[in-house]
N, C-alpha and C positions, 0 to 999 in steps of 0.2 A: 456597381455602382459609379454613376458619374460623380466627380469632384464639382462638377460647378448646377448641381443642385439643388432645390432651397432643404430647409430641416433640418432633423437631428443627423447628420448619418451614425453617430456612435453610438446613438440609443437604437437605429435600423438596424444597425451592423451587432449589438449586443443582442437584439431581437434572433436575428436570424443563428446567432453563434450558440445561445440559450436554447430556442423554441423551435429553429427550424422555419420561423415565421416572416415573411419578407412584406416589405410596405404595400407593394403591388396587391399582396391579397387581402388587403383591408378596405373593407366599404371606402368606396370615393367619396360617400358624401363626410365622414369619420377624418377620411385623411383630410380632406380640406376645412374641416374644421381646426384640425389639429395642426394645418399649415396658416391658422390665421392667428396664431400664437405668437409667442417672442422665444428665439432659438433655444434661449437659454432653457423655457418651460417645456419646453418641446422633449428634449432630453432629459430634462428630468422626469417627466411624466412615462418618458418609454422605457426608462432603466430601471423607474418603479414597475413599471409592468411586466418587466422581465423577470423581477422578485415574488412574482403571485406564481401559484400552480397552474398554469395554461392547462392542464391535461384535462383539468375540472370544468374548465371552461366553454360553452355553448358554443359562444359566439365570442372570438375576440376582437371585430370589429364592434359591437355592441359592450362589452366589459370596456374599452378604450374610451366609448363615447361616455360610456356612463362614468369614469375615472376625470374629463374633463369637463364633465359637466357638475361633476362633486367639487371639483378644486374651483371653478367660477362662482359655486354658493360660498365657497369658506376661505379661498386664500392661504393656499400652504406654502412656509416660509424656505426661501431658496438655499439651496443646498451648497451651489456653487459660493453663494455670500459667505454661508457657514462658514464654508471651505477658505474665505479668504480670497474667491478667485473671481467672484460682482462684488462691481460698488453700484450699477445705474440699476434703480428700481423701475425707474418710468421705462428704460429700456426690455430691463428684462422680464415684468410682466409678474413676480412672485416677489413673494412680503421680502423683505429686508430687516427683521428685527433690529430693533436699537431707533435712538434718534428723540427719545422723548425723555420729557424731565426726570423720570423715574427712571431709564436702563441710565441716564448720566449721573444720575446718583445712586446707582447701584455699582458703575466703573466708576466714581470717585470714590468712597468708603471702602469699598473690599475688594477695586480691579476685575469686576465680573464684567464680564460684554454676554452677547447672545453666542459667542462662539465657545465659551467654556460651558458650552451648556448641553444633553441629551436632546438631540434632534427631534426623537419624539415627544419631551415633556416642551420641547418648543415649539412646535408642533403642535400640540393641543393650546397650547398657552396663545398663539398668534391667531388660532379660529376663536377666541374667547373675545366678549366687545369691550373694547377700548377701555371703559370703565373699573370692567373685573378687571382687564390685563394690567392698568395703573396701581390699582388693589392691590394686587397678588404683588408687584414689585416692589411698591413700598412695604410692603409689610416683609418681604422676603430682605427689602435691604436692612429692615432692623434687629433682621436675627443675627449672631453671633460667627458669622461664615468659615471665621477660623478656623472655630473647634467643628466645623461641620466636613465630615469625608466625604462624602456626596454629592455637592450642591444641585446634581439634577434630580435625585432623589427627595434631597430637603425641599426644592422648587415643587417639585411634582405634588407633594403632601399639602403645599401651601396651597396653589391653585385647585385642588379636588375640596380644601376647605371651604376658600371662598365661593368655587364655584355653586358648592352645597348651599353654599348660605345662602345665596344668590336667587337660587332656584327656589330656596323652600319663603322668600322675601315675599 
């Protein structure tokens, strides 16, 4: 593959090494939909696709398109942001958790930032409505986090409890 090509060369390299799938094998419509996304999004999506058991997937193109549409509907947190490698949400196109008064209060009181939490828990939290996210973080901040061994498990239980409560309201 040429270095001048647009898109995620790392993501396609991983897809080739793990599954033997080349970019050219993907339906042109799906490639075009992916190409419209910011490069960090493309890379994260392709790396996520590489973790799926693709032998059981009839159409990799259709599966990739469903992943693009699912993200558009939900908004996943940026892996590169969580790793400290991405600082521009506008360019990135993925959610950079933090920056709200609830996150700031959590950081000030306990020194906890999104980067301290498990990605799956963070992802679930990011997909909740803003009001629910703020309520979860506000409740989480009131817990004595110094005595908590697993922050992510604790936050997960708060998220589940408040989401159940919101669903039943």
